Structures are given as structure tokens and as C-alpha cells.
Steps between C-alpha positions, in 0.01 A plus 500: 500500500640838403578739785324833516796702617290799588198333662404592853220351706255707702294341778301668776294353779147638531603734784777643278326532162435873548871543580591313180270720292648814656856370450433399139326828422793701636750280315289434191751624242783302658296180532376533142857438379483143636295195412267451795332191639256516789253287687143529368345770720819704529549480124143607433549805723827588324327481162175678592617756758857571390493424127796262507517195278568176683465128468270355764520164673250351746422680824736422787267268692427309177864433416621831356779536755620151409480586128720804554742295713529257208568789262780618730646147511485481119694826472208688347457752784795717600349689795193472722305769680274313744317737734431275795234568764678377814197559723264259325502121500523345153381142440738475203801600712712208370471646147602843630804349671582314178524826305740640757705181520531464120608866473769435761614174337530663156636833628202691362434831675171517692341796675221428747402855593473845341834619640681211329301542179587871493870414537467252211361744250716792613824302470713497189564136589134427421587552134767231540223254592397517136853446372 
């Protein structure tokens, strides 16, 4: 499978979807330079509210987190922005942990909050992710 050297994944728990929309709106021009993949609901919000193009996979609880983890393992995703809601229990927590573990195993940068995501897009090194 051919690698998408400039693909980044965007995931947001329900309690962080508004934060993702605000982040993506503020960084729309920057994010538009990348191929984007997102879980179903997050992707729909990015398309409808922000006007970004993105590939969508299943929602997180229905296997979307695992699909993105597989894309990371295949070398298709070069960075992940996963806005985690640490105050809510998630029945699909093993899938969430899988995304984080696969990113660590494959040395793929992952941001789990807005501060980290802001550092990603502000850094010149973020362009190197696509190299």
C-alpha cells in the first residue's frame, strides 16, 4: 500500500468536538495543505463546519480508532491529533490505547490536547512530517 506522506488523522471525543472545530477553523489554511482522515462524526464536522476535505472512517466506538491505528501501522498516517476527553469513560478505551501505542511503536507524532496540536501546526518540523 502506498504511503500518504502528508496524511494526518484527526479524532475528537464527543466532549472535545467543539475544540476540534475551533482548532481546525483557526488552522484551516494550514490543515488544508495535508490529506486528512478523521473518524466519522469528527470528519463530518470538519467538512460541514470548517470546509475541509477529509476521508472518513467509522466512528470511534464502531472501530474508527482501530482503523486509524491500522493506517498508522501501514505507514499511511504521519501524524495524529486525537483530542481526548480525560474526564469521560469510554467503552472503546482499548481502541483508544491502541492508537496511542501504535503511534509510539512507529514513532508517529501524536497530540492529545489543543496545546500539543497548536505546537504541531506552528512548528516548522510539522512540514517534515510530510517529507
